[in-house]
C-alpha positions as CSV (number, residue, x, y, z in Angstrom):
1,M,-23.2,31.8,-100.3
2,R,-25.6,28.3,-99.5
3,E,-23.5,27.0,-97.2
4,N,-23.0,30.5,-95.4
5,R,-26.6,30.7,-95.0
6,A,-27.3,27.1,-93.7
7,S,-24.4,28.0,-90.9
8,G,-25.9,31.3,-90.1
9,A,-29.6,29.3,-89.9
10,A,-28.1,26.6,-87.7
11,G,-26.6,29.2,-85.4
12,R,-30.0,31.0,-84.8
13,A,-31.5,28.0,-84.7
14,F,-29.4,26.3,-81.7
15,A,-28.2,29.9,-80.2
16,L,-29.4,30.4,-76.7
17,H,-31.1,34.3,-76.1
18,A,-29.0,36.6,-74.5
19,G,-31.7,37.4,-72.1
20,A,-31.4,34.0,-70.4
21,W,-27.9,34.1,-69.4
22,W,-28.0,37.5,-67.8
23,I,-31.1,36.3,-66.0
24,W,-29.0,32.9,-64.8
25,A,-26.0,35.3,-63.9
26,L,-28.2,38.0,-61.7
27,G,-29.9,34.7,-60.1
28,L,-26.6,33.7,-58.8
29,A,-25.3,37.7,-58.3
30,T,-28.8,37.3,-56.0
31,A,-27.7,34.4,-54.2
32,A,-24.6,36.0,-53.7
33,S,-25.6,39.0,-51.7
34,R,-27.4,37.2,-49.8
35,T,-24.5,35.6,-47.1
36,T,-21.0,35.7,-46.2
37,N,-20.3,32.6,-46.0
38,P,-17.1,32.1,-48.0
39,L,-17.8,28.3,-48.7
40,L,-21.2,29.4,-50.4
41,L,-19.3,32.4,-51.9
42,A,-16.3,29.7,-53.5
43,L,-19.2,27.8,-54.0
44,L,-21.1,30.2,-56.4
45,I,-17.6,31.4,-58.1
46,G,-17.1,27.8,-59.3
47,V,-20.3,27.6,-60.6
48,A,-20.2,30.6,-62.7
49,G,-16.7,29.8,-63.8
50,Y,-17.5,26.2,-64.5
51,V,-20.6,27.2,-66.5
52,V,-18.1,29.9,-68.9
53,A,-15.3,27.0,-69.1
54,A,-17.9,24.8,-70.6
55,R,-20.4,27.1,-73.0
56,R,-18.3,30.2,-73.7
57,T,-17.2,31.0,-77.3
58,D,-14.1,32.3,-79.0
59,A,-15.4,35.6,-79.5
60,P,-14.0,39.2,-77.9
61,W,-16.4,39.6,-75.3
62,A,-15.9,36.0,-74.0
63,R,-12.4,37.1,-72.9
64,S,-13.5,39.7,-70.7
65,Y,-14.1,36.8,-67.8
66,G,-10.7,37.1,-66.3
67,A,-10.4,40.7,-66.2
68,F,-13.3,40.3,-63.9
69,L,-12.0,37.5,-62.0
70,K,-8.8,39.8,-61.9
71,L,-11.0,43.1,-60.6
72,G,-12.9,40.7,-57.8
73,L,-8.8,39.7,-56.2
74,A,-8.3,43.6,-56.4
75,V,-11.5,44.3,-54.6
76,I,-10.8,41.7,-52.0
77,G,-7.0,43.3,-51.4
78,I,-8.3,46.5,-51.3
79,R,-10.8,45.8,-48.6
80,L,-8.0,43.8,-46.9
81,A,-6.0,47.0,-47.0
82,F,-8.7,49.6,-45.4
83,A,-9.1,46.9,-42.5
84,V,-5.4,47.1,-42.1
85,V,-5.2,50.7,-42.2
86,L,-8.5,52.2,-41.3
87,G,-9.3,49.6,-38.5
88,S,-12.6,47.3,-38.6
89,P,-15.5,47.6,-36.7
90,I,-15.5,43.7,-35.5
91,P,-13.9,43.7,-32.0
92,G,-11.1,40.7,-31.7
93,T,-9.1,39.2,-29.5
94,H,-6.4,37.9,-32.2
95,I,-4.2,40.8,-32.4
96,L,-1.7,40.2,-35.6
97,V,0.0,43.2,-35.4
98,T,0.0,46.8,-33.8
99,L,0.6,49.2,-36.6
100,P,1.4,53.3,-35.4
101,E,-1.9,54.8,-34.9
102,V,-2.1,58.6,-36.3
103,P,-3.8,60.8,-33.8
104,L,-6.7,62.7,-35.2
105,P,-9.2,65.9,-33.9
106,D,-12.0,65.2,-32.1
107,W,-14.7,65.8,-35.0
108,A,-13.0,62.3,-36.6
109,R,-14.1,60.6,-33.4
110,G,-14.8,57.1,-34.3
111,V,-12.3,56.9,-37.1
112,R,-8.7,55.5,-36.7
113,I,-5.7,55.8,-39.2
114,G,-3.3,52.5,-37.6
115,G,-3.6,50.6,-34.0
116,R,-4.4,47.0,-33.6
117,V,-5.1,44.5,-36.5
118,S,-6.7,41.5,-35.1
119,A,-7.6,38.4,-37.0
120,E,-11.1,38.7,-36.6
121,G,-11.2,42.0,-38.3
122,L,-9.0,40.6,-41.3
123,V,-11.5,37.9,-41.5
124,F,-14.8,39.9,-41.4
125,A,-12.8,42.0,-44.1
126,F,-12.4,39.3,-46.1
127,C,-15.6,37.6,-46.5
128,D,-17.1,41.1,-46.9
129,G,-14.6,41.6,-50.2
130,L,-15.4,38.1,-51.1
131,K,-18.9,38.6,-51.3
132,L,-18.5,42.0,-53.7
133,A,-16.1,39.7,-55.8
134,T,-18.8,37.5,-56.3
135,L,-20.8,39.6,-57.3
136,L,-18.4,40.9,-60.0
137,V,-18.0,37.3,-61.4
138,C,-21.1,36.6,-61.6
139,V,-21.6,40.0,-63.8
140,G,-18.7,38.8,-66.0
141,A,-20.0,35.4,-66.6
142,A,-23.1,37.0,-67.9
143,N,-20.9,39.1,-70.3
144,A,-18.5,36.1,-71.6
145,L,-21.6,34.0,-72.4
146,A,-24.1,36.7,-73.9
147,S,-23.4,38.1,-76.9
148,P,-23.7,41.8,-76.9
149,A,-25.1,42.5,-80.4
150,R,-27.8,39.3,-79.7
151,L,-29.1,41.3,-76.4
152,L,-29.1,44.8,-78.1
153,K,-31.1,42.9,-81.0
154,S,-33.6,41.3,-78.1
155,L,-34.4,45.0,-76.3
156,P,-37.6,46.7,-76.5
157,G,-37.6,49.5,-79.1
158,A,-37.9,52.3,-76.5
159,L,-34.4,51.5,-74.9
160,Y,-32.8,50.7,-78.1
161,E,-31.0,53.9,-78.4
162,A,-29.6,53.5,-75.1
163,G,-28.9,49.8,-76.1
164,V,-26.7,50.8,-78.6
165,A,-24.7,53.2,-76.3
166,V,-24.3,50.1,-73.6
167,V,-23.6,47.7,-76.0
168,V,-20.6,50.0,-77.6
169,A,-19.0,51.1,-74.1
170,M,-19.0,46.9,-73.5
171,T,-17.2,45.5,-76.7
172,F,-14.7,48.3,-76.9
173,A,-12.7,47.4,-74.1
174,P,-12.8,43.4,-75.2
175,H,-12.0,44.6,-79.1
176,L,-9.0,46.6,-77.7
177,V,-7.4,43.8,-75.5
178,A,-7.7,41.5,-78.7
179,D,-5.9,44.0,-80.9
180,V,-3.6,44.3,-78.5
181,Q,-2.6,40.7,-78.0
182,R,-2.9,40.6,-81.9
183,L,-0.3,43.1,-82.3
184,R,2.2,41.5,-79.9
185,A,2.1,38.1,-81.2
186,A,3.2,39.8,-84.3
187,R,6.4,41.8,-82.9
188,R,7.0,38.2,-81.5
189,L,6.9,36.5,-84.7
190,R,9.2,39.5,-86.4
191,G,11.9,38.9,-83.2
192,R,10.8,42.3,-81.8
193,P,9.9,42.8,-78.0
194,D,6.9,42.8,-76.8
195,R,7.0,44.4,-73.7
196,G,8.0,47.6,-72.0
197,L,7.5,50.8,-72.6
198,K,9.0,51.4,-76.1
199,A,6.8,48.2,-77.1
200,L,3.6,49.9,-75.8
201,L,4.0,52.6,-77.4
202,Q,5.0,51.2,-80.6
203,V,1.6,48.9,-80.1
204,G,-0.1,51.8,-79.4
205,L,-0.4,53.7,-82.5
206,P,-1.8,50.9,-84.8
207,V,-4.3,50.1,-81.8
208,L,-5.6,54.0,-81.5
209,E,-5.8,53.6,-85.5
210,G,-8.0,50.7,-85.6
211,A,-10.4,52.0,-82.7
212,L,-10.8,55.0,-85.0
213,E,-11.6,53.1,-88.0
214,R,-14.0,51.0,-85.8
215,S,-15.8,54.4,-84.9
216,V,-15.9,55.8,-87.9
217,A,-17.6,52.3,-89.4
218,L,-19.9,52.4,-86.6
219,A,-21.3,56.0,-87.2
220,A,-21.7,55.1,-90.7
221,A,-23.5,51.8,-90.1
222,M,-25.6,53.5,-87.4
223,D,-26.4,56.4,-90.0
224,A,-27.4,54.0,-92.7
225,R,-29.8,52.2,-90.4
226,G,-31.4,55.1,-89.3
227,Y,-30.4,55.7,-85.9
228,G,-31.6,58.1,-84.0
229,R,-35.2,58.7,-86.1
230,T,-38.6,58.3,-84.4
231,A,-42.0,58.5,-85.3
232,Q,-44.8,60.9,-84.3
233,V,-46.7,59.9,-81.4
234,P,-49.9,62.2,-79.3
235,A,-48.7,63.7,-76.5
236,A,-51.0,61.8,-74.2
237,V,-49.4,58.8,-75.0
238,R,-45.7,60.1,-74.4
239,H,-47.0,61.6,-70.8
240,T,-48.6,58.2,-70.0
241,T,-45.2,56.3,-71.0
242,S,-43.2,58.6,-69.0
243,A,-45.3,57.9,-66.1
244,L,-45.3,54.5,-66.5
245,T,-41.6,53.8,-67.2
246,L,-40.5,56.1,-64.0
247,G,-43.3,54.7,-61.5
248,G,-42.2,50.7,-62.6
249,L,-38.3,51.5,-62.5
250,L,-39.2,53.0,-58.9
251,G,-41.0,49.8,-58.1
252,V,-38.3,47.7,-59.6
253,C,-35.6,49.6,-57.4
254,A,-37.8,49.1,-54.4
255,G,-38.1,45.8,-55.1
256,T,-35.1,44.8,-55.7
257,Y,-33.9,46.6,-52.8
258,G,-36.2,44.8,-50.5
259,L,-34.9,41.7,-52.0
260,L,-31.4,41.7,-51.1
261,A,-31.8,43.6,-47.9
262,D,-31.6,41.4,-45.0
263,T,-35.0,42.3,-44.0
264,G,-37.7,43.1,-46.2
265,A,-38.3,40.2,-48.4
266,G,-42.0,40.5,-47.6
267,Y,-42.6,43.4,-49.6
268,G,-40.0,43.5,-51.8
269,L,-41.5,40.6,-54.0
270,P,-45.1,41.9,-54.5
271,L,-42.9,46.0,-55.3
272,L,-40.9,44.0,-57.8
273,I,-43.7,42.5,-59.8
274,A,-45.6,45.6,-59.7
275,G,-42.6,47.5,-61.0
276,L,-42.0,45.0,-63.8
277,V,-45.5,45.3,-64.9
278,L,-45.6,49.1,-65.4
279,A,-42.1,49.3,-66.7
280,L,-42.9,46.9,-69.5
281,A,-46.5,48.6,-70.3
282,G,-44.1,52.0,-70.7
283,L,-41.8,50.2,-72.4
284,H,-44.5,48.6,-74.9
285,L,-45.9,52.3,-75.1
286,G,-42.4,54.0,-75.7
287,G,-41.7,51.2,-78.3
288,R,-44.5,53.3,-80.6
289,R,-41.5,56.0,-81.1
290,S,-39.2,53.8,-82.6
291,V,-39.5,53.6,-86.8
292,R,-36.9,50.1,-86.5
293,T,-37.8,46.6,-87.4
294,R,-36.5,43.1,-85.9
295,Y,-34.5,41.0,-88.6
296,R,-35.1,37.3,-87.9
297,P,-35.6,37.9,-83.9
298,D,-33.7,35.2,-81.5
299,R,-36.1,33.1,-79.9
300,W,-36.9,32.3,-76.3
301,G,-37.0,28.0,-76.3
302,A,-37.4,25.4,-74.2
303,R,-33.2,25.8,-73.0
304,A,-33.6,29.8,-72.1
305,W,-36.5,28.6,-70.0
306,L,-34.5,26.0,-68.2
307,V,-31.4,28.7,-68.4
308,S,-33.2,31.5,-66.7
309,A,-35.0,29.3,-64.2
310,S,-31.7,27.4,-63.0
311,G,-30.6,31.1,-61.9
312,V,-34.2,32.0,-60.5
313,A,-34.4,29.0,-58.7
314,V,-31.0,29.5,-56.9
315,A,-31.9,33.4,-55.9
316,A,-35.0,32.1,-54.5
317,L,-33.9,29.1,-52.4
318,M,-31.3,31.2,-51.1
319,I,-33.1,34.1,-49.9
320,W,-35.3,31.6,-48.3
321,A,-32.0,29.9,-46.8
322,G,-31.9,33.5,-45.3
323,T,-34.9,33.5,-43.2
324,S,-34.5,29.6,-42.4
325,A,-31.5,29.3,-41.5
326,P,-29.6,32.5,-41.3
327,Q,-26.6,31.6,-39.2
328,A,-25.5,28.9,-41.7
329,L,-25.3,32.0,-44.4
330,H,-24.0,34.5,-41.9
331,P,-21.5,32.9,-39.8
332,P,-19.9,35.2,-37.2
333,A,-16.4,36.4,-37.1
334,V,-16.4,36.6,-33.5
335,P,-15.4,33.8,-31.7
336,L,-12.8,33.1,-34.7
337,T,-14.3,29.5,-35.8
338,P,-13.9,28.1,-39.4
339,P,-17.5,28.5,-41.3
340,A,-19.6,25.0,-41.9
341,L,-20.9,24.5,-45.1
342,P,-24.4,24.1,-44.9
343,L,-26.0,21.2,-47.1
344,W,-29.1,22.1,-48.8
345,P,-27.6,25.9,-48.9
346,A,-25.2,24.4,-50.9
347,A,-27.3,21.9,-52.8
348,S,-29.3,24.4,-54.3
349,I,-26.3,26.6,-55.5
350,L,-25.4,23.4,-57.5
351,I,-28.7,24.0,-59.5
352,G,-26.7,26.8,-61.2
353,L,-24.6,24.2,-63.3
354,L,-27.8,23.1,-65.1
355,P,-27.0,25.6,-68.0
356,A,-23.7,24.0,-68.9
357,F,-25.4,20.4,-69.9
358,V,-28.3,22.1,-71.3
359,A,-27.2,25.2,-72.9
360,P,-25.9,24.5,-76.7
361,A,-22.4,23.8,-76.8
362,P,-20.4,26.4,-78.5
363,D,-19.7,24.4,-82.0
364,A,-23.3,23.8,-82.1
365,G,-24.2,27.3,-81.5
366,G,-22.3,28.2,-84.7
367,A,-20.6,31.5,-83.0
368,P,-19.2,33.3,-85.7
369,S,-15.4,34.1,-85.5
370,P,-14.2,37.6,-84.8
371,Q,-13.3,39.5,-88.3
372,P,-10.0,40.9,-88.6
373,T,-10.1,44.6,-88.0
374,T,-9.0,46.9,-90.8
375,H,-5.6,48.5,-89.4
376,R,-2.4,47.7,-91.0
377,E,-0.1,45.7,-88.7
378,E,3.4,47.5,-90.3
379,T,3.0,50.6,-88.0
380,A,3.9,48.3,-85.2
381,K,7.4,47.7,-86.9
């Protein structure tokens, strides 16, 4: 008992705050939104992948990074397919193939199906799809590194109910994938096939049974902890909270749009700061309705500051590079030339590798291993 308590205390002391991982990942995503240079986007993917490989644990949510990589590849493939079938707005002179074109009515002028497929159009579509894929990879890195339960523990009291719903939704898929892998391994050990429609149907029943048992246990635990109970607050406080929160969120949305857009960085940062101040004030007032307390809250230490600062630095330097060297961040597709790697924007992206060296190692963090599920594997026979 004492050893378990000591290991838990050590894990809390060395574990990095979940919010720091999200700030770092969102900083990389902001940098990816500022460029269409495939070399810089590939460098961002490499930085995120290296940090995930160096600092992720064996928890179920840490296995979701591969799914985001596959989703990014699917996005690139879909974008290229759209460019081939529906055409590209980029005029090109290097025609690769000419497809049969479907005639369309006059009201659909400007839209075509089939026709000529140029190399310039495919390059433009690939860079556009790679940009969205990089954003997905950055979000996947945050999901693989930050514990959803620890992130929920750090949310303000006003967002607790919404946070629980988001965390349950985020952890359902990783647990489901882990159950399927475990049951397929059990079938292989028994000498039974683990592929095909028949094996899928036999594995599906225990997986659904385990999901149902987890749902019932989660509902009982939430009810025992008083989920959904609120305290009485005056009407004036409620109206003030709603006004501050709504105004703050609108300011955050407008400021974020200004920062992510090519033009608008001048007004984006002041709006974002003002929106964050208003939103935090509204969340602070809204937290009075919550009657829950935090048990051993996570600490925001020096390592969390370094990790989050590295992501913010990458985003800030890339935004600055967009105003000082826009041609390097957005190489033209016409004429068809290989992209160049700008040195100092690439060096600024490498700042995102800092968490791989300052964040605690997975064995030092004392991350708890996933608990076994309670459903029986005999139903998979």
